[in-house]
DRENDO-1510 file (C-alpha; in Angstrom, 1 decimal, always signed):
<recs>
REC; n; res; u; v; w
REC; 1; MET; -16.9; -0.3; -20.1 .
REC; 2; LYS; -15.7; -2.4; -17.2 .
REC; 3; LYS; -16.2; -1.1; -13.6 .
REC; 4; VAL; -13.2; -0.3; -11.6 .
REC; 5; ALA; -11.9; -1.1; -8.2 .
REC; 6; PHE; -8.8; +0.9; -6.5 .
REC; 7; PHE; -6.6; -0.8; -3.8 .
REC; 8; ASP; -3.9; +0.4; -1.4 .
REC; 9; ILE; -1.3; -2.2; -0.6 .
REC; 10; ASP; +0.6; -1.8; +2.6 .
REC; 11; GLY; -1.5; -1.9; +5.7 .
REC; 12; THR; -4.6; -2.4; +3.6 .
REC; 13; LEU; -4.3; -5.7; +1.7 .
REC; 14; PHE; -0.8; -6.5; +3.1 .
REC; 15; ARG; -0.5; -6.5; +6.9 .
REC; 16; TRP; +2.8; -4.7; +7.1 .
REC; 17; GLN; +4.7; -2.6; +5.0 .
REC; 18; LEU; +6.3; -4.2; +1.5 .
REC; 19; TYR; +8.8; -1.3; +1.7 .
REC; 20; HIS; +10.0; -1.8; +5.1 .
REC; 21; ASP; +10.7; -5.6; +4.6 .
REC; 22; LEU; +12.7; -4.6; +1.3 .
REC; 23; VAL; +15.0; -2.5; +3.3 .
REC; 24; PHE; +15.6; -5.4; +5.6 .
REC; 25; GLU; +16.1; -7.8; +2.9 .
REC; 26; LEU; +18.6; -5.4; +1.0 .
REC; 27; LYS; +20.6; -5.4; +4.5 .
REC; 28; ASP; +20.6; -9.0; +4.8 .
REC; 29; MET; +22.0; -9.0; +1.1 .
REC; 30; GLY; +24.8; -7.0; +2.4 .
REC; 31; LYS; +24.0; -3.7; +0.6 .
REC; 32; PHE; +24.5; -1.6; +3.5 .
REC; 33; SER; +27.4; -0.6; +5.8 .
REC; 34; GLU; +27.5; -1.8; +9.2 .
REC; 35; ASP; +26.4; +1.6; +10.3 .
REC; 36; ASP; +23.4; +1.7; +8.2 .
REC; 37; ALA; +22.4; -1.9; +9.1 .
REC; 38; SER; +22.9; -1.0; +13.0 .
REC; 39; ASN; +20.7; +2.3; +12.3 .
REC; 40; ILE; +17.7; +0.3; +10.9 .
REC; 41; ASP; +17.9; -2.5; +13.5 .
REC; 42; ARG; +17.9; +0.0; +16.4 .
REC; 43; ALA; +15.0; +1.9; +14.7 .
REC; 44; LEU; +12.9; -1.1; +14.7 .
REC; 45; VAL; +13.9; -2.2; +18.2 .
REC; 46; ASP; +13.1; +1.5; +19.4 .
REC; 47; TRP; +9.7; +1.8; +17.7 .
REC; 48; GLN; +8.5; -1.8; +19.1 .
REC; 49; ALA; +9.6; -0.8; +22.8 .
REC; 50; LYS; +7.6; +2.6; +22.1 .
REC; 51; ASN; +10.9; +4.8; +22.6 .
REC; 52; LYS; +10.6; +6.2; +19.3 .
REC; 53; THR; +7.5; +7.1; +16.8 .
REC; 54; TRP; +6.4; +5.1; +13.8 .
REC; 55; LEU; +7.5; +8.2; +11.7 .
REC; 56; ASP; +10.9; +8.1; +13.3 .
REC; 57; TYR; +11.4; +4.6; +12.5 .
REC; 58; GLU; +10.0; +5.1; +8.8 .
REC; 59; LEU; +12.1; +8.0; +8.2 .
REC; 60; THR; +15.3; +6.1; +9.4 .
REC; 61; LEU; +14.3; +3.4; +6.6 .
REC; 62; VAL; +13.7; +5.7; +4.1 .
REC; 63; ALA; +17.1; +7.6; +4.7 .
REC; 64; VAL; +19.3; +4.4; +4.6 .
REC; 65; PHE; +17.3; +3.0; +1.5 .
REC; 66; GLU; +17.6; +6.3; -0.5 .
REC; 67; LYS; +21.4; +6.7; +0.5 .
REC; 68; ASN; +22.3; +3.3; -0.7 .
REC; 69; ILE; +19.8; +2.8; -3.7 .
REC; 70; THR; +22.9; +3.7; -6.0 .
REC; 71; ASN; +24.8; +0.9; -4.7 .
REC; 72; VAL; +22.1; -1.7; -5.8 .
REC; 73; SER; +21.8; -2.9; -9.3 .
REC; 74; PRO; +18.0; -3.3; -10.8 .
REC; 75; ASN; +18.5; -6.9; -10.8 .
REC; 76; GLU; +19.4; -7.1; -7.2 .
REC; 77; LEU; +16.4; -4.9; -6.5 .
REC; 78; ARG; +14.1; -7.3; -8.4 .
REC; 79; LEU; +15.4; -10.6; -6.5 .
REC; 80; ALA; +15.0; -8.9; -3.4 .
REC; 81; SER; +11.3; -7.8; -4.1 .
REC; 82; GLU; +10.6; -11.3; -5.0 .
REC; 83; ALA; +12.2; -12.7; -2.0 .
REC; 84; VAL; +10.1; -10.5; +0.2 .
REC; 85; VAL; +6.8; -11.3; -1.5 .
REC; 86; LYS; +7.6; -15.1; -1.4 .
REC; 87; ARG; +8.5; -14.8; +2.3 .
REC; 88; SER; +5.8; -12.5; +3.4 .
REC; 89; GLY; +3.2; -12.0; +0.4 .
REC; 90; HIS; +0.8; -14.2; +2.4 .
REC; 91; LYS; +0.3; -11.9; +5.1 .
REC; 92; ILE; -2.7; -10.2; +4.0 .
REC; 93; TYR; -6.1; -8.7; +5.7 .
REC; 94; ASN; -9.1; -11.3; +5.0 .
REC; 95; TYR; -11.6; -8.6; +4.4 .
REC; 96; THR; -9.8; -6.7; +1.6 .
REC; 97; LEU; -9.0; -10.1; +0.0 .
REC; 98; SER; -12.5; -11.1; +0.2 .
REC; 99; LEU; -13.5; -7.9; -1.3 .
REC; 100; LEU; -10.7; -8.0; -4.2 .
REC; 101; ARG; -11.9; -11.8; -4.9 .
REC; 102; GLN; -15.5; -10.6; -5.0 .
REC; 103; LEU; -14.7; -7.9; -7.4 .
REC; 104; GLN; -12.7; -9.9; -9.3 .
REC; 105; GLN; -15.5; -12.3; -9.9 .
REC; 106; GLN; -17.8; -9.6; -10.8 .
REC; 107; GLY; -15.7; -8.3; -13.7 .
REC; 108; TYR; -14.2; -5.4; -12.3 .
REC; 109; PHE; -10.8; -3.6; -13.5 .
REC; 110; THR; -8.8; -4.1; -10.2 .
REC; 111; VAL; -5.8; -1.6; -9.8 .
REC; 112; ALA; -3.3; -1.5; -7.0 .
REC; 113; ILE; -1.7; +2.1; -6.3 .
REC; 114; SER; +1.2; +1.9; -3.7 .
REC; 115; GLY; +4.0; +4.0; -2.7 .
REC; 116; SER; +6.2; +0.8; -2.7 .
REC; 117; GLY; +8.4; +0.4; -5.6 .
REC; 118; GLN; +7.2; -0.8; -8.8 .
REC; 119; GLU; +9.4; -3.9; -8.5 .
REC; 120; LEU; +7.7; -4.9; -5.2 .
REC; 121; VAL; +4.4; -4.0; -6.8 .
REC; 122; ASP; +4.8; -6.1; -10.0 .
REC; 123; VAL; +5.6; -9.1; -8.0 .
REC; 124; PHE; +2.7; -8.6; -5.5 .
REC; 125; THR; +0.0; -7.7; -7.9 .
REC; 126; GLU; +0.7; -10.8; -10.2 .
REC; 127; ILE; +0.2; -13.1; -7.1 .
REC; 128; TYR; -3.2; -11.5; -6.5 .
REC; 129; GLY; -4.7; -11.1; -10.1 .
REC; 130; PHE; -4.7; -7.4; -10.1 .
REC; 131; ASN; -5.1; -5.8; -13.8 .
REC; 132; LYS; -2.5; -3.1; -13.2 .
REC; 133; GLY; +0.0; -2.1; -10.2 .
REC; 134; ILE; +1.4; +1.1; -10.1 .
REC; 135; GLY; +4.3; +1.8; -7.7 .
REC; 136; ARG; +7.2; +4.3; -7.3 .
REC; 137; VAL; +9.9; +4.0; -10.2 .
REC; 138; PHE; +13.3; +4.6; -9.6 .
REC; 139; GLU; +15.2; +6.5; -12.2 .
REC; 140; THR; +18.0; +4.4; -14.2 .
REC; 141; ILE; +20.7; +6.0; -16.3 .
REC; 142; ASP; +22.9; +3.3; -18.2 .
REC; 143; GLY; +21.4; +0.3; -16.5 .
REC; 144; LYS; +22.1; +1.9; -12.9 .
REC; 145; PHE; +19.9; +3.6; -10.5 .
REC; 146; SER; +20.6; +7.4; -10.2 .
REC; 147; GLY; +19.3; +8.1; -6.7 .
REC; 148; LYS; +16.4; +9.9; -8.3 .
REC; 149; THR; +12.6; +9.2; -8.4 .
REC; 150; GLU; +11.4; +8.9; -12.1 .
REC; 151; SER; +7.8; +8.9; -10.8 .
REC; 152; HIS; +6.0; +8.5; -7.7 .
REC; 153; THR; +2.4; +7.9; -6.1 .
REC; 154; LEU; +2.6; +9.9; -3.1 .
REC; 155; GLY; +0.1; +12.8; -3.6 .
REC; 156; ARG; -1.0; +11.7; -6.8 .
REC; 157; LYS; -3.4; +8.7; -6.5 .
REC; 158; ALA; -6.3; +10.6; -7.8 .
REC; 159; GLU; -4.6; +11.8; -10.6 .
REC; 160; ILE; -2.9; +8.3; -11.5 .
REC; 161; ALA; -6.6; +6.7; -11.0 .
REC; 162; LEU; -8.0; +9.0; -13.5 .
REC; 163; GLY; -5.2; +8.3; -15.9 .
REC; 164; VAL; -6.1; +4.7; -15.6 .
REC; 165; ILE; -9.8; +5.3; -16.0 .
REC; 166; LYS; -8.9; +7.3; -19.2 .
REC; 167; SER; -6.4; +4.8; -20.6 .
REC; 168; GLU; -8.2; +1.7; -20.0 .
REC; 169; ASP; -11.7; +3.1; -20.8 .
REC; 170; LEU; -13.2; +2.4; -17.5 .
REC; 171; ALA; -16.6; +3.4; -15.7 .
REC; 172; LEU; -16.8; +5.1; -12.5 .
REC; 173; ASP; -20.2; +3.7; -12.0 .
REC; 174; ASP; -20.4; +1.6; -8.7 .
REC; 175; SER; -16.7; +1.9; -8.6 .
REC; 176; PHE; -14.6; +1.4; -5.0 .
REC; 177; ALA; -11.5; +2.2; -3.5 .
REC; 178; ILE; -10.2; +1.0; -0.3 .
REC; 179; GLY; -7.2; +2.4; +1.7 .
REC; 180; ASP; -5.9; +3.0; +5.3 .
REC; 181; SER; -4.2; +6.6; +5.5 .
REC; 182; GLY; -4.4; +10.1; +4.5 .
REC; 183; SER; -2.8; +9.7; +1.3 .
REC; 184; ASP; -5.7; +7.5; +0.3 .
REC; 185; ILE; -8.2; +10.1; +0.9 .
REC; 186; GLU; -8.1; +11.6; -2.8 .
REC; 187; MET; -8.3; +8.1; -4.3 .
REC; 188; LEU; -11.4; +7.4; -2.1 .
REC; 189; GLU; -13.0; +10.6; -3.1 .
REC; 190; LEU; -13.1; +9.5; -6.8 .
REC; 191; VAL; -15.4; +6.4; -6.5 .
REC; 192; LYS; -19.0; +5.6; -5.6 .
REC; 193; ASN; -18.0; +3.1; -2.8 .
REC; 194; PRO; -15.1; +4.5; -0.7 .
REC; 195; ILE; -14.0; +2.2; +2.2 .
REC; 196; ALA; -11.7; +3.5; +5.1 .
REC; 197; PHE; -9.8; +0.6; +6.2 .
REC; 198; ASN; -8.2; +0.3; +9.8 .
REC; 199; PRO; -7.9; +4.1; +9.2 .
REC; 200; SER; -5.3; +6.5; +10.3 .
REC; 201; THR; -6.4; +9.4; +12.3 .
REC; 202; GLU; -6.6; +11.6; +9.4 .
REC; 203; LEU; -8.5; +9.1; +7.0 .
REC; 204; LEU; -11.1; +8.4; +10.1 .
REC; 205; GLU; -11.9; +12.1; +10.4 .
REC; 206; ALA; -12.5; +12.4; +6.6 .
REC; 207; ALA; -14.5; +9.0; +6.6 .
REC; 208; GLN; -16.7; +10.5; +9.4 .
REC; 209; GLN; -17.1; +13.9; +7.8 .
REC; 210; LYS; -18.0; +12.7; +4.4 .
REC; 211; GLY; -20.1; +9.4; +5.6 .
REC; 212; TRP; -17.9; +6.7; +4.1 .
REC; 213; GLN; -18.0; +3.2; +5.4 .
REC; 214; ILE; -15.4; +2.3; +7.9 .
REC; 215; VAL; -13.9; -1.3; +8.3 .
REC; 216; VAL; -11.9; -2.3; +11.2 .
REC; 217; GLU; -10.4; -5.8; +11.0 .
REC; 218; ARG; -9.2; -7.5; +14.2 .
REC; 219; LYS; -7.9; -11.0; +14.5 .
REC; 220; ASN; -10.7; -13.2; +12.4 .
REC; 221; ILE; -13.5; -10.7; +12.6 .
REC; 222; ALA; -14.0; -7.6; +10.4 .
REC; 223; TYR; -16.2; -4.8; +11.9 .
REC; 224; THR; -18.2; -2.6; +9.2 .
REC; 225; MET; -19.0; +0.9; +10.6 .
REC; 226; GLU; -21.4; +3.5; +9.1 .
REC; 227; SER; -22.0; +7.2; +10.0 .
REC; 228; GLN; -25.4; +8.1; +11.4 .
REC; 229; ASP; -26.4; +11.4; +12.6 .
REC; 230; GLY; -22.8; +12.3; +13.5 .
REC; 231; SER; -22.0; +9.1; +15.3 .
REC; 232; ILE; -20.4; +5.8; +14.1 .
REC; 233; ILE; -22.6; +2.9; +14.4 .
REC; 234; LEU; -21.6; -1.0; +14.0 .
REC; 235; ALA; -23.4; -1.8; +10.8 .
REC; 236; LYS; -22.4; -5.5; +10.6 .
REC; 237; THR; -19.6; -8.1; +11.6 .
REC; 238; ASP; -17.6; -10.7; +9.3 .
REC; 239; SER; -16.0; -13.8; +10.4 .
REC; 240; PHE; -13.2; -15.5; +8.5 .
</recs>
């Protein structure tokens, strides 16, 4: 049985949000009204200027995308996804890529589970040689998007990971998982080697409580930290 490693993408391997880039790509393709295009531009500027929160910005993008998805054909979404990954797919974290390559060389079955759309996940995971990539699937009826989601990953990463383990006959012995947000906690709880990477407050608190490894990457250095007697200590640094 092969060993398995699970990776989040956005904010963990990819330095930004594939989904966000996709929304702006669709805007540039003329798929949104002038008002909707203006709303997402303004939301980005407001967040960058710290006039709005990250959540405010993200919710604006989600609302515009979901409002307009029925005006986008599956082929257009695929082309937009390819354009995003071609332009920005190289913007990755050194630590996470190094871990991915190391585990691939050791024969691990590598799986990416992302909240981004399946079209984006397919293109991105092919570039980086993942064995499997799972993202949000938008429902289509008669070759058109219905505006509904056929399957999603939010709140289901553990369920999805267990399904992959069963279907691919994988072993949890010496398994890995790495993620950056609270939505990754359930996935990290499954494995032998959980890594909280540039963690959100929610994930950081969970990692501290559970004694997980914490990695923070800044510029060309990754700082690996471990819990010891209720405190977080620096265990090692890696330069890239």
